[in-house]
C-alpha positions as CSV (number, residue, x, y, z in Angstrom):
1,Q,0.0,0.0,0.0
2,V,1.2,3.5,-0.8
3,Q,-0.3,6.9,0.0
4,L,0.1,9.8,-2.4
5,V,-0.3,13.5,-1.6
6,E,-0.1,16.1,-4.3
7,S,0.9,19.7,-3.8
8,G,1.9,22.8,-5.8
9,G,-1.3,23.6,-7.6
10,G,-2.7,27.1,-7.8
11,L,-3.8,30.0,-10.0
12,V,-1.4,31.2,-12.7
13,Q,-1.6,33.4,-15.7
14,A,-1.3,31.9,-19.2
15,G,2.3,31.5,-20.1
16,G,3.3,31.0,-16.5
17,S,4.8,28.0,-14.8
18,L,4.0,25.7,-11.8
19,R,5.7,22.7,-10.4
20,L,3.5,19.9,-8.9
21,S,4.9,17.5,-6.3
22,C,3.6,14.1,-5.3
23,A,4.9,12.7,-2.1
24,A,4.6,9.0,-1.4
25,S,4.4,7.3,2.0
26,G,4.0,3.7,3.0
27,R,5.8,1.5,0.5
28,T,8.3,3.8,-1.2
29,S,7.8,5.3,-4.6
30,R,11.0,3.7,-5.9
31,T,9.1,0.5,-6.6
32,Y,6.3,2.0,-8.6
33,T,5.9,3.4,-12.1
34,M,4.4,6.9,-11.5
35,G,2.0,8.9,-13.6
36,W,0.2,12.2,-13.7
37,F,-3.4,12.6,-14.9
38,R,-5.8,15.5,-15.0
39,Q,-9.5,16.0,-15.0
40,A,-11.3,19.2,-16.1
41,P,-14.9,19.9,-15.2
42,G,-17.3,17.9,-17.3
43,K,-14.5,15.9,-18.9
44,E,-13.0,12.4,-18.4
45,R,-9.7,12.0,-16.6
46,E,-6.9,12.1,-19.1
47,F,-3.3,11.0,-19.1
48,V,-0.6,13.7,-18.8
49,A,2.8,12.1,-18.2
50,A,4.4,8.9,-16.7
51,I,7.9,7.9,-15.6
52,S,9.5,4.5,-15.0
53,W,11.0,3.7,-11.6
54,S,14.5,4.3,-12.9
55,S,13.5,7.5,-14.8
56,S,14.8,5.9,-18.0
57,V,11.4,5.9,-19.7
58,T,9.0,8.8,-19.9
59,H,5.7,9.3,-21.8
60,Y,3.8,12.5,-22.4
61,A,0.4,13.3,-23.8
62,D,0.7,15.2,-27.1
63,S,-1.0,18.2,-25.6
64,V,1.7,18.7,-23.1
65,K,4.8,17.5,-24.9
66,G,7.5,20.1,-24.9
67,R,5.9,22.1,-22.1
68,F,5.7,19.7,-19.2
69,T,8.5,17.6,-17.7
70,I,8.0,14.6,-15.3
71,S,10.8,13.7,-13.0
72,R,11.3,11.8,-9.7
73,D,13.6,11.7,-6.8
74,N,13.4,8.2,-5.3
75,A,15.5,9.2,-2.3
76,K,12.8,11.7,-1.4
77,N,9.9,9.4,-2.5
78,T,8.6,12.3,-4.6
79,V,7.5,12.7,-8.2
80,Y,7.4,16.1,-9.9
81,L,5.6,17.7,-12.8
82,Q,7.1,20.9,-14.1
83,M,4.6,22.7,-16.1
84,N,5.7,25.6,-18.4
85,S,4.0,27.8,-20.9
86,L,0.7,27.0,-19.3
87,K,-2.5,27.5,-21.2
88,P,-6.1,28.0,-20.0
89,E,-6.9,24.5,-21.4
90,D,-4.5,23.1,-18.8
91,T,-6.9,24.0,-16.1
92,A,-7.9,20.9,-14.2
93,V,-7.5,18.9,-11.1
94,Y,-4.2,17.1,-11.4
95,Y,-3.7,13.6,-9.8
96,C,-0.6,11.5,-9.3
97,A,-0.9,7.7,-9.5
98,A,1.3,4.7,-8.8
99,D,1.4,1.4,-10.8
100,R,2.8,-1.6,-9.1
101,L,3.9,-3.3,-12.3
102,L,7.4,-2.1,-13.3
103,H,7.6,-3.6,-16.7
104,R,5.4,-1.0,-18.3
105,V,4.9,2.8,-18.3
106,A,1.2,2.9,-18.7
107,V,-0.7,5.8,-20.2
108,T,-4.2,4.8,-19.2
109,S,-5.7,5.2,-15.8
110,K,-7.0,1.7,-15.4
111,E,-3.4,0.4,-15.0
112,Y,-2.7,2.5,-12.0
113,D,-3.4,1.1,-8.5
114,Y,-3.0,4.0,-6.2
115,W,-4.2,7.6,-6.5
116,G,-3.7,10.9,-4.7
117,Q,-6.5,13.3,-3.8
118,G,-5.6,15.8,-6.5
119,T,-4.5,19.4,-6.7
120,Q,-6.3,22.2,-8.5
121,V,-4.4,24.0,-11.3
122,T,-6.2,27.1,-12.8
123,V,-4.7,29.0,-15.7
124,S,-6.2,32.4,-16.4
125,S,-6.2,34.0,-19.9
């Protein structure tokens, strides 16, 4: 079992930056593939980015590629999402998630076993 807590969300103007953090407790994050998802009002939860336990593999949604960067610090049991050049359409609740299976870096939510409570990101135009 692992518990995930996101932080770093907030209100930012278009073109600005935010860095989200996801702290893991319980079984350490070093044994999990980690992902970020987001859900805007009235929309389904969508994949944003994912990273393997060794950081050797990363995947990004096309909508964030080149603007967002996922990283992790296994010594701190923390995963980050650096978000640059933010757009109003990035407004959503952002969730981090953990996948127990290390042989994949999944991009769909059904593969992830543990979820945080989410952090709100609002980008004003």
